[in-house]
MARLOLO-749633 format. One line per field, with one value per residue: residue number from 0; residue in three letters; x, z, y of N, C-alpha, C in turn. Coordinates in nm, 3 decimals, decimal comma. Layout:
k = NUM ...
r = ALA ...
n_X = X ...
n_Z = Z ...
n_Y = Y ...
ca_X = X ...
ca_Z = Z ...
ca_Y = Y ...
c_X = X ...
c_Z = Z ...
c_Y = Y ...
***
This chain:
k = 0 1 2 3 4 5 6 7 8 9 10 11 12 13 14 15 16 17 18 19 20 21 22 23 24 25 26 27 28 29 30 31 32 33 34 35 36 37 38 39 40 41 42 43 44 45 46 47 48 49 50 51 52 53 54 55 56 57 58 59 60 61 62 63 64 65 66 67 68 69 70 71 72 73 74 75 76 77 78 79 80 81 82 83 84 85 86 87 88 89 90 91 92 93 94 95 96 97 98 99 100 101 102 103 104 105 106 107 108 109 110 111 112 113
r = UNK UNK UNK UNK UNK UNK UNK UNK UNK UNK UNK UNK UNK UNK UNK UNK UNK UNK UNK UNK UNK UNK UNK UNK UNK UNK UNK UNK UNK UNK UNK UNK UNK UNK UNK UNK UNK UNK UNK UNK UNK UNK UNK UNK UNK UNK UNK UNK UNK UNK UNK UNK UNK UNK UNK UNK UNK UNK UNK UNK UNK UNK UNK UNK UNK UNK UNK UNK UNK UNK UNK UNK UNK UNK UNK UNK UNK UNK UNK UNK UNK UNK UNK UNK UNK UNK UNK UNK UNK UNK UNK UNK UNK UNK UNK UNK UNK UNK UNK UNK UNK UNK UNK UNK UNK UNK UNK UNK UNK UNK UNK UNK UNK UNK
n_X = 11,330 11,212 11,060 10,808 10,701 10,454 10,288 10,355 10,400 10,576 10,786 10,844 11,062 11,019 11,181 11,263 11,088 10,903 10,621 10,349 10,485 10,592 10,339 10,245 10,435 10,379 10,104 10,176 10,331 10,170 9,959 10,156 10,239 10,027 9,944 10,161 10,102 9,832 9,848 10,024 9,830 9,818 9,734 9,721 9,685 9,770 9,623 9,675 9,668 9,579 9,497 9,296 9,446 9,668 10,016 10,002 10,077 10,134 10,114 10,310 10,413 10,726 10,815 10,945 11,082 11,178 11,356 11,525 11,740 11,780 11,698 11,440 11,235 11,336 11,491 11,717 11,907 11,922 11,694 11,476 11,169 11,110 11,248 11,216 11,182 11,017 10,873 10,852 10,724 10,488 10,429 10,343 10,172 9,931 9,906 9,768 9,523 9,412 9,383 9,164 9,050 9,245 9,282 9,081 9,160 9,396 9,340 9,097 8,897 8,741 8,964 8,885 8,809 8,888
n_Z = 8,655 8,868 9,127 9,105 9,130 9,240 9,540 9,564 9,326 9,029 8,751 8,460 8,234 7,947 7,630 7,355 7,033 6,725 6,618 6,682 6,830 7,075 7,198 7,237 7,399 7,641 7,732 7,858 8,011 8,200 8,300 8,381 8,637 8,744 8,866 8,997 9,207 9,285 9,371 9,629 9,777 9,712 9,464 9,137 8,936 8,714 8,699 8,559 8,766 9,081 9,359 9,451 9,567 9,515 9,368 9,015 8,768 8,392 8,164 7,902 7,574 7,414 7,086 6,728 6,426 6,130 5,869 5,700 5,892 5,981 6,114 6,040 6,176 6,331 6,196 5,993 5,990 6,137 6,015 6,050 6,286 6,472 6,461 6,344 6,089 5,757 5,706 5,959 6,061 5,907 5,996 6,275 6,229 6,179 6,380 6,585 6,394 6,425 6,692 6,857 6,778 6,834 7,121 7,195 7,215 7,387 7,603 7,733 7,956 8,217 8,491 8,793 9,095 9,338
n_Y = 10,362 10,574 10,797 11,028 11,380 11,402 11,214 10,890 10,813 10,731 10,698 10,510 10,438 10,310 10,130 10,272 10,166 10,069 10,187 9,981 9,806 9,932 10,004 9,764 9,687 9,875 9,784 9,533 9,578 9,765 9,598 9,382 9,517 9,601 9,349 9,281 9,459 9,453 9,172 9,279 9,401 9,662 9,929 10,003 10,301 10,467 10,743 11,036 11,237 11,174 11,276 11,557 11,734 11,715 11,703 11,648 11,408 11,261 10,968 10,955 10,992 11,005 11,110 11,036 11,067 10,857 10,775 10,576 10,490 10,747 11,030 11,201 11,412 11,639 11,955 11,992 12,203 12,541 12,700 12,629 12,711 12,649 12,427 12,200 11,978 12,039 11,743 11,705 11,923 11,868 11,628 11,684 11,836 11,681 11,542 11,697 11,789 11,565 11,497 11,506 11,235 11,040 11,115 10,972 10,721 10,746 10,880 10,772 10,835 11,040 11,159 11,022 11,006 10,765
ca_X = 11,251 11,258 10,980 10,756 10,680 10,344 10,265 10,321 10,382 10,682 10,800 10,852 11,100 11,030 11,283 11,202 11,058 10,852 10,477 10,280 10,548 10,558 10,203 10,211 10,532 10,253 9,989 10,254 10,422 10,119 9,923 10,257 10,234 9,879 9,892 10,220 10,028 9,715 9,959 10,076 9,748 9,806 9,623 9,831 9,594 9,789 9,562 9,743 9,668 9,486 9,420 9,292 9,526 9,846 10,068 9,965 10,143 10,045 10,197 10,346 10,515 10,833 10,794 11,049 11,075 11,296 11,371 11,646 11,892 11,795 11,584 11,359 11,184 11,441 11,563 11,909 12,002 11,882 11,630 11,318 11,125 11,060 11,344 11,097 11,191 10,905 10,830 10,781 10,593 10,316 10,382 10,258 10,002 9,845 9,845 9,677 9,388 9,337 9,400 9,027 9,048 9,390 9,270 8,971 9,235 9,516 9,266 8,909 8,781 8,785 8,996 8,777 8,849 8,838
ca_Z = 8,737 8,907 9,158 9,019 9,206 9,313 9,638 9,504 9,169 8,965 8,614 8,408 8,109 7,823 7,526 7,200 6,916 6,613 6,718 6,758 6,964 7,195 7,255 7,319 7,551 7,756 7,787 7,891 8,106 8,286 8,316 8,495 8,732 8,823 8,908 9,128 9,299 9,369 9,465 9,762 9,858 9,627 9,337 9,059 8,865 8,615 8,628 8,589 8,923 9,186 9,436 9,397 9,627 9,512 9,232 8,910 8,629 8,344 8,053 7,774 7,466 7,293 6,936 6,651 6,281 6,123 5,710 5,592 5,940 5,963 6,183 5,976 6,207 6,349 6,133 5,964 5,996 6,181 5,961 6,136 6,369 6,621 6,474 6,307 5,920 5,685 5,730 6,138 6,099 5,864 6,117 6,386 6,194 6,152 6,567 6,597 6,323 6,471 6,833 6,917 6,782 6,919 7,298 7,219 7,229 7,476 7,735 7,727 8,040 8,311 8,594 8,845 9,251 9,370
ca_Y = 10,338 10,694 10,861 11,176 11,457 11,357 11,119 10,756 10,811 10,660 10,697 10,380 10,480 10,184 10,178 10,329 10,081 10,106 10,205 9,839 9,717 10,024 10,003 9,633 9,674 9,956 9,730 9,455 9,682 9,804 9,437 9,370 9,656 9,616 9,223 9,263 9,588 9,398 9,062 9,314 9,458 9,748 9,953 10,110 10,356 10,496 10,770 11,136 11,293 11,078 11,347 11,689 11,824 11,667 11,719 11,549 11,396 11,119 10,895 11,079 10,973 11,077 11,050 11,035 10,988 10,775 10,732 10,476 10,512 10,888 11,102 11,295 11,520 11,747 12,025 11,965 12,363 12,686 12,808 12,639 12,828 12,546 12,315 12,103 11,942 11,994 11,636 11,676 11,998 11,774 11,498 11,708 11,899 11,551 11,500 11,810 11,788 11,420 11,469 11,455 11,094 11,007 11,101 10,853 10,622 10,790 10,911 10,750 10,808 11,097 11,086 11,007 10,978 10,623
c_X = 11,284 11,099 10,950 10,754 10,559 10,341 10,235 10,306 10,520 10,654 10,899 10,952 11,122 11,140 11,209 11,230 10,944 10,698 10,374 10,380 10,577 10,447 10,167 10,317 10,408 10,194 10,066 10,287 10,268 10,011 9,999 10,210 10,131 9,873 9,976 10,197 9,887 9,800 10,014 10,010 9,721 9,761 9,744 9,692 9,623 9,672 9,667 9,755 9,510 9,416 9,449 9,386 9,665 9,832 10,072 10,095 10,093 10,154 10,243 10,438 10,617 10,848 10,921 10,999 11,181 11,313 11,510 11,771 11,859 11,703 11,566 11,284 11,219 11,474 11,720 11,996 11,877 11,743 11,502 11,306 11,089 11,165 11,276 11,145 11,045 10,857 10,734 10,686 10,446 10,327 10,287 10,134 9,902 9,799 9,779 9,566 9,360 9,328 9,273 9,036 9,171 9,345 9,142 9,037 9,323 9,452 9,126 8,786 8,851 8,875 8,919 8,860 8,851 8,739
c_Z = 8,856 9,005 9,088 9,154 9,287 9,450 9,545 9,399 9,065 8,818 8,573 8,303 8,029 7,719 7,423 7,134 6,846 6,712 6,760 6,836 7,078 7,233 7,256 7,439 7,645 7,792 7,858 8,039 8,250 8,316 8,432 8,615 8,829 8,905 9,015 9,219 9,352 9,411 9,611 9,797 9,792 9,531 9,273 8,931 8,750 8,608 8,654 8,722 8,991 9,268 9,386 9,457 9,641 9,376 9,111 8,792 8,575 8,209 7,950 7,710 7,356 7,142 6,845 6,524 6,230 5,986 5,684 5,744 6,005 6,017 6,090 6,037 6,265 6,195 6,112 6,016 6,105 6,155 6,026 6,234 6,543 6,617 6,449 6,160 5,890 5,733 5,890 6,107 6,030 5,941 6,207 6,371 6,166 6,302 6,527 6,550 6,353 6,636 6,901 6,908 6,804 7,059 7,300 7,282 7,351 7,629 7,750 7,841 8,137 8,413 8,700 9,019 9,265 9,520
c_Y = 10,468 10,747 10,989 11,252 11,410 11,206 10,996 10,750 10,810 10,678 10,542 10,436 10,336 10,253 10,182 10,166 10,140 10,095 10,074 9,780 9,789 10,034 9,868 9,618 9,785 9,874 9,654 9,504 9,716 9,692 9,408 9,422 9,613 9,486 9,212 9,354 9,500 9,268 9,129 9,398 9,630 9,791 10,075 10,154 10,384 10,630 10,921 11,246 11,223 11,174 11,480 11,748 11,820 11,722 11,593 11,512 11,251 11,105 10,979 10,955 11,040 11,017 11,106 10,983 10,925 10,760 10,683 10,517 10,669 10,989 11,232 11,381 11,649 11,798 11,968 12,134 12,437 12,722 12,773 12,687 12,730 12,416 12,177 12,077 11,980 11,880 11,624 11,772 11,953 11,722 11,568 11,786 11,787 11,496 11,606 11,788 11,621 11,412 11,470 11,267 11,051 11,009 10,996 10,746 10,640 10,816 10,933 10,786 10,940 11,067 11,105 10,944 10,848 10,711
***
């Protein structure tokens, strides 16, 4: 847990795990933080930019691809332009191709001032 650049913003790094468990951990963590904040008369919003005149940040995810205990996302040599293996490049192409659908779950509503 550490402070971020914006007023009242903090980052909590959750440990890595498989995707379904990571999603559960995120929801559980947010619900606990909301409840604790509410108990103390505070509001935990999780919006990337709470005030238009302040710095913003938002939730983010670090992705990795593993197969049989080996990282298959990164290239094993320096021949790749961006450091990704062909599997990594295909994965990222899939993310970009499906980005509008992914955003429906990861950013379903516009950031509104309270």
